[in-house]
C-alpha positions in Angstrom: 16.6 77.7 106.7 19.7 76.6 108.4 20.5 78.0 111.7 24.1 78.6 112.8 24.6 79.3 116.6 27.8 81.4 117.3 28.4 80.6 121.0 31.3 82.6 122.5 31.8 83.0 126.2 34.7 85.3 125.0 32.9 87.2 122.3 34.2 87.9 118.8 35.0 91.4 117.9 32.3 93.4 116.4 33.8 93.4 113.0 34.1 89.7 113.1 30.4 89.3 114.0 29.6 91.5 111.2 31.8 89.5 108.8 30.3 86.1 110.0 26.7 87.5 109.6 27.4 88.8 106.1 28.7 85.3 104.9 25.8 83.5 106.4 23.4 86.0 105.3 24.5 85.7 101.8 24.0 82.0 102.0 20.5 82.4 103.2 21.3 81.0 106.7 20.0 82.4 110.1 22.6 83.4 112.6 22.1 83.2 116.4 24.5 84.7 118.8 25.1 83.5 122.3 27.8 85.9 123.9 29.2 86.4 127.3 27.3 83.5 128.8 28.4 82.1 132.1 26.0 79.2 132.7 26.7 76.0 130.6 23.0 75.5 130.6 22.5 78.6 128.4 24.6 76.8 125.7 22.6 73.5 126.0 19.4 75.5 125.4 20.7 77.6 122.7 22.2 74.7 120.7 19.0 72.6 120.7 17.9 73.7 117.2 21.1 74.6 115.7 22.3 73.0 112.4 26.0 74.4 112.8 27.9 75.8 115.8 30.9 78.2 115.8 32.7 78.3 119.0 36.2 79.8 120.3 37.5 78.2 123.5 34.0 77.2 124.5 33.6 73.7 125.9 31.6 71.4 123.5 31.2 68.4 125.6 29.0 65.2 125.4 26.1 67.1 126.9 26.3 69.7 124.4 26.5 67.3 121.5 23.7 65.4 123.1 21.4 68.4 123.4 22.0 69.6 119.8 19.5 67.3 118.1 19.8 68.9 114.6 23.6 69.6 114.8 25.7 68.6 111.8 28.9 70.6 112.0 31.0 72.3 114.6 33.7 74.8 113.8 36.3 75.8 116.3 37.4 79.3 115.2 41.1 78.7 115.9 43.6 75.8 115.4 43.4 74.0 118.7 40.2 71.8 119.3 40.8 70.1 122.5 37.8 71.9 123.8 35.6 69.7 121.7 34.6 66.1 122.5 35.5 64.4 119.2 34.5 61.0 120.3 30.8 62.1 121.2 30.9 64.2 117.9 31.9 61.3 115.8 29.3 58.9 117.6 26.5 61.4 116.8 27.8 61.9 113.0 28.8 65.5 113.8 31.5 66.8 111.6 34.3 68.9 113.5 36.5 71.5 112.0 39.1 74.0 113.0 40.4 76.9 111.1 44.1 76.4 110.8 46.4 79.3 110.0 44.0 82.0 110.8 45.4 82.8 114.3 49.0 81.8 113.5 50.7 85.2 113.0 49.1 86.5 116.2 50.2 83.6 118.2 53.8 83.8 116.7 54.0 87.6 117.5 53.0 86.7 121.1 55.7 84.1 121.3 58.3 86.5 120.0 57.1 89.4 122.2 57.4 87.3 125.4 60.9 86.3 124.4 61.8 90.1 123.9 60.2 91.0 127.2 62.1 88.6 129.2 65.4 89.2 127.3 65.2 92.8 128.5 64.5 91.8 132.0 60.7 92.8 131.9 61.8 96.3 131.0 62.7 96.9 134.6 65.5 99.4 133.8 68.4 97.0 134.0 70.7 95.8 131.2 69.4 92.8 129.3 70.3 90.8 126.2 69.5 90.8 122.6 67.8 88.0 120.5 70.1 88.4 117.6 72.5 85.6 117.1 70.8 83.5 119.6 69.7 80.1 118.5 65.9 79.3 118.4 64.3 75.8 118.1 61.0 75.5 116.5 59.3 72.5 118.1 56.4 71.9 115.6 56.6 73.5 112.3 52.9 74.0 111.3 51.4 77.4 110.7 52.4 79.0 114.0 56.0 77.6 113.8 56.5 79.0 110.4 55.5 82.4 111.5 57.7 82.3 114.6 60.6 81.3 112.3 59.9 84.1 109.9 59.9 86.7 112.6 63.0 85.3 114.4 64.8 85.3 111.1 63.9 89.0 110.8 65.6 89.5 114.1 68.8 87.6 113.0 68.4 84.7 115.2 69.7 81.3 114.1 66.7 79.0 113.7 66.5 75.2 113.9 63.3 73.1 113.3 61.9 69.8 114.2 58.6 68.4 113.0 57.3 64.9 113.1 54.9 65.5 110.2 56.4 63.5 107.4 54.6 65.4 104.6 56.1 68.8 105.5 58.1 70.6 102.9 61.2 71.7 104.7 62.2 73.7 101.6 59.4 76.2 102.4 61.2 77.3 105.5 63.9 79.7 104.3 66.9 80.0 106.5 65.8 77.2 108.8 67.9 74.3 109.4 66.1 71.0 110.4 67.2 68.2 112.8 65.8 64.7 112.8 65.4 64.2 116.7 64.1 66.2 119.5 67.2 65.4 121.4 69.3 67.2 118.8 66.9 70.1 118.7 67.0 70.8 122.4 70.9 70.3 122.7 71.4 73.0 120.1 69.0 75.8 121.2 69.1 78.5 123.9 65.4 79.2 123.0 62.7 76.6 122.3 59.3 77.7 121.0 56.6 75.1 121.3 53.8 75.0 118.7 52.6 71.4 118.9 49.0 70.4 119.7 47.7 68.9 122.8 46.8 65.2 122.4 47.6 61.8 123.6 51.0 61.8 121.9 52.1 65.2 123.2 50.7 65.1 126.6 53.8 66.0 129.0 56.2 65.3 126.0 58.4 68.3 127.0 60.2 66.8 129.9 63.5 67.1 131.8 65.3 64.9 129.5 64.8 67.3 126.8 65.0 70.5 128.8 68.3 69.5 130.6 69.9 69.4 127.1 69.4 73.0 126.4 72.6 75.3 126.5 72.4 78.3 128.8 70.6 80.5 128.9 67.6 78.1 128.5 64.4 79.6 127.7 61.3 77.7 127.1 58.5 79.5 125.3 55.1 77.9 125.2 52.4 79.5 123.1 50.7 76.0 122.5 49.0 74.3 125.5 50.2 73.9 129.1 49.5 70.1 128.8 52.3 69.5 126.5 54.9 70.3 129.3 55.6 68.0 132.3 55.2 70.3 135.2 57.5 68.2 137.5 60.1 68.7 134.9 59.5 72.4 134.9 60.1 72.5 138.7 63.2 70.4 138.5 64.6 72.7 135.9 64.0 75.8 137.8 65.7 74.3 140.9 68.7 72.8 139.2 69.3 75.3 136.4 69.4 79.1 137.7 69.6 80.0 133.9 66.3 78.5 133.2 63.2 80.7 132.3 59.6 79.6 131.3 57.4 81.9 129.3 53.8 80.6 128.6 50.6 81.8 127.1 48.6 80.4 130.1 49.8 79.7 133.6 50.8 76.1 134.5 49.1 74.5 137.3 52.3 74.8 139.4 52.4 78.7 138.6 52.0 79.6 142.5 55.1 77.5 143.4 57.1 79.1 140.5 56.1 82.7 141.4 57.0 82.1 145.2 60.4 80.6 144.4 61.7 81.9 141.1 60.9 85.5 140.8 62.1 87.2 137.5 62.5 83.8 135.7 58.9 83.4 134.3 56.1 85.2 132.5 52.6 83.8 132.2 49.8 85.6 130.4 46.8 85.8 132.7 44.6 83.8 130.3 45.1 82.3 126.9 46.1 85.3 124.7 47.6 84.0 121.5 44.8 84.7 119.3 43.6 87.9 121.0 44.1 90.3 118.3 41.4 92.0 116.2 42.9 90.6 112.9 43.0 86.9 114.1 39.6 87.4 115.6 38.1 88.4 112.3 40.1 86.0 110.2 39.1 83.0 112.1 35.4 83.9 112.6 34.9 84.5 108.9 36.8 81.4 107.9 34.5 79.3 110.2 31.4 80.8 108.7 32.7 80.1 105.1 33.6 76.6 106.1 30.1 75.9 107.3 28.6 77.2 104.1 31.1 75.1 101.9 30.2 72.1 104.1 26.4 72.4 103.6 26.5 73.6 100.0 29.4 71.5 98.7 30.1 68.8 101.1 33.6 70.2 101.7 35.4 68.8 104.7 38.9 69.8 104.2 39.6 70.9 107.8 37.7 68.1 109.5 39.5 66.9 112.6 37.4 63.8 113.6 37.8 61.7 110.4 
């Protein structure tokens, strides 16, 4: 019998665990749960005899891969997978997958929610502004970007998109105008929503050169990863552009300096919150279980990220 370990320092919702269990039990697999663990050693021990591993934001490093002597596949229940050591996995012949699209609406709603919150001055009783007729730039038009665009169009925002993925079907984005360069995107948009992955190509990609092109009020919304924004550029923008605001789904490393010097011009969630809805939780967990079954039973690797 194959054993699937679900290791979640931030546990899945009860309904998600029930759904994961149903999928795995139907396939005749054993499910083991490791929830709310604090000591990495607990994961090292639990993964020793696992054939498959499902995680959320849990760190799957070289030590974890090395301890898992039977491991064949790891599925990250979510889109991002920078918490998994791809090189170590590939070296051991472990397939790594993500579950793209399952959390995308939740992340998009958070991005729009942060924009509304700041446009209305954090609901502090003073007069704010509306999002209608403002121009929003979508930097990265994957599943999250598509959903941000959809919601923004419903708010009657003007939406401009940029995506470096050559195979993207731009016709699928109704009402979105596309530009061919990042310089063009940032120079046209008062709001920029980031939905790009964190990797070598995107690390500190969003810098002062791009940000300084934004017309006032310049609002950067980051529901992706903090690593994609150059923090020295953030601080320079705060200092040189009184209209600049930064909204992020996780505090940057320079959050303390921003809080001390620029009150009212930022909002940071206390921890990564984009996928923190019951719907996204259930969708991603069940998708991960189904992908594991499809891998073992049919050899499917559609969402493999370490090819």
